C-alpha positions as CSV (number, residue, x, y, z in Angstrom):
1,X,0.0,0.0,0.0
2,X,1.2,3.5,-0.8
3,X,0.3,6.5,1.4
4,X,1.0,10.2,1.2
5,X,0.7,12.5,4.1
6,X,0.4,16.2,3.2
7,X,0.3,19.0,5.8
8,X,0.1,22.8,6.2
9,X,1.8,23.9,9.4
10,X,2.4,27.3,10.9
11,X,4.1,26.6,14.3
12,X,5.1,22.9,13.7
13,X,2.2,21.2,15.4
14,X,0.5,20.0,12.2
15,X,3.9,18.9,10.8
16,X,4.5,16.9,14.0
17,X,1.0,15.4,13.7
18,X,1.7,14.5,10.0
19,X,5.0,12.8,11.1
20,X,3.2,10.8,13.8
21,X,0.6,9.7,11.2
22,X,3.4,8.8,8.8
23,X,5.1,6.8,11.5
24,X,1.9,4.9,12.3
25,X,1.4,4.2,8.6
26,X,5.0,2.9,8.3
27,X,4.5,0.6,11.3
28,X,1.8,-1.2,9.2
29,X,4.4,-1.9,6.5
30,X,2.9,0.5,4.0
31,X,5.1,2.8,1.9
32,X,4.6,6.4,3.2
33,X,5.8,9.9,2.2
34,X,5.3,13.0,4.4
35,X,5.4,16.4,2.6
36,X,4.1,20.0,3.0
37,X,1.0,20.8,0.9
38,X,3.2,23.4,-0.9
39,X,5.4,20.6,-2.3
40,X,3.4,17.6,-3.2
41,X,5.0,15.0,-5.5
42,X,2.5,14.5,-8.3
43,X,3.7,10.9,-9.1
44,X,3.4,9.9,-5.4
45,X,-0.1,11.4,-5.3
46,X,-1.2,9.6,-8.5
47,X,-0.2,6.2,-7.3
48,X,-1.2,6.6,-3.6
49,X,-3.9,4.4,-2.2
50,X,-4.7,6.9,0.5
51,X,-3.8,10.5,1.1
52,X,-3.9,12.2,4.5
53,X,-4.2,16.0,4.4
54,X,-3.9,18.1,7.5
55,X,-3.9,21.8,8.5
56,X,-4.1,23.9,11.6
57,X,-7.2,25.7,12.9
58,X,-7.3,29.5,12.3
59,X,-9.8,31.9,13.8
60,X,-11.1,33.0,17.1
61,X,-11.3,30.9,20.2
62,X,-15.1,30.5,20.2
63,X,-16.2,31.2,16.6
64,X,-14.9,31.7,13.1
65,X,-12.7,28.7,13.0
66,X,-11.4,27.7,9.6
67,X,-8.6,25.7,8.0
68,X,-5.3,27.5,8.3
69,X,-4.0,28.9,4.9
70,X,-6.9,27.3,3.1
71,X,-5.7,28.8,-0.2
72,X,-2.9,26.3,-0.1
73,X,-5.4,23.5,0.1
74,X,-7.3,24.9,-2.9
75,X,-4.0,24.8,-4.9
76,X,-3.5,21.1,-4.4
77,X,-4.0,19.1,-7.6
78,X,-7.2,17.4,-8.4
79,X,-7.8,14.4,-6.2
80,X,-10.4,12.7,-8.4
81,X,-11.7,9.6,-6.6
82,X,-8.7,9.5,-4.4
83,X,-9.3,8.2,-0.8
84,X,-8.5,11.2,1.4
85,X,-8.4,11.4,5.2
86,X,-8.5,14.8,6.7
87,X,-7.0,16.0,10.0
88,X,-6.4,19.2,11.8
89,X,-4.6,20.5,14.9
90,X,-6.1,23.0,17.3
91,X,-5.4,24.7,20.6
92,X,-8.7,25.2,22.3
93,X,-11.7,24.8,19.9
94,X,-11.6,23.4,16.4
95,X,-15.1,24.5,15.6
96,X,-16.1,23.3,12.1
97,X,-12.6,23.7,10.6
98,X,-12.3,19.9,10.0
99,X,-15.6,19.8,8.1
100,X,-14.5,22.9,6.1
101,X,-11.2,21.2,5.2
102,X,-13.1,18.1,4.1
103,X,-15.4,20.2,1.9
104,X,-12.5,21.9,0.2
105,X,-10.9,18.5,-0.6
106,X,-14.2,16.9,-1.7
107,X,-14.7,19.8,-4.1
108,X,-11.4,18.7,-5.7
109,X,-12.8,15.2,-6.2
110,X,-11.6,13.5,-3.0
111,X,-13.5,10.7,-1.5
112,X,-13.3,11.5,2.2
113,X,-12.7,8.3,4.2
114,X,-11.8,9.7,7.6
115,X,-11.6,12.8,9.7
116,X,-9.8,13.5,13.0
117,X,-8.8,16.5,15.0
118,X,-5.8,16.5,17.3
119,X,-5.3,18.9,20.2
120,X,-1.9,20.5,19.9
121,X,-0.8,19.4,23.5
122,X,-2.0,15.8,22.9
123,X,-0.9,15.1,19.3
124,X,-0.2,11.4,19.9
125,X,-3.7,10.6,21.2
126,X,-5.7,8.7,18.6
127,X,-3.1,8.6,15.8
128,X,-2.8,4.9,15.6
129,X,-6.6,4.4,15.7
130,X,-7.1,7.1,13.0
131,X,-4.5,5.4,10.8
132,X,-6.1,2.0,11.3
133,X,-9.6,3.2,10.6
134,X,-8.5,4.9,7.4
135,X,-6.3,2.1,6.1
136,X,-9.3,-0.3,6.6
137,X,-11.1,1.6,3.8
138,X,-8.6,0.4,1.2
139,X,-9.6,-2.9,-0.4
140,X,-7.1,-5.7,0.0
């Protein structure tokens, strides 16, 4: 199985979450690549069985949350029928940023197969479960 993990990070938290996801994927024996959304490898994307895409949550503490630097997500290549799992990192309240990220990627043709948000001070919590759930969506 081939997996690509793409991330948009401002302070390093989402990069760290992406690395944790990549490590959990590698533990399964799958081939994995972790890259910033600004430098996707088009060949890797084209042959990937699953793509994880993550960003940080921007906005106010109680309202207005949105994907950080969403314009970079819009610039990703078309993900037509590609299995995509979405994740975000947040400090206090993620609001609807995860769903907004999924909507952006679905509009690029992605088939959303998983969503997870990670609190920045507990990035490790739930990573293996998330990876397991997502990889289960790929036919053997």
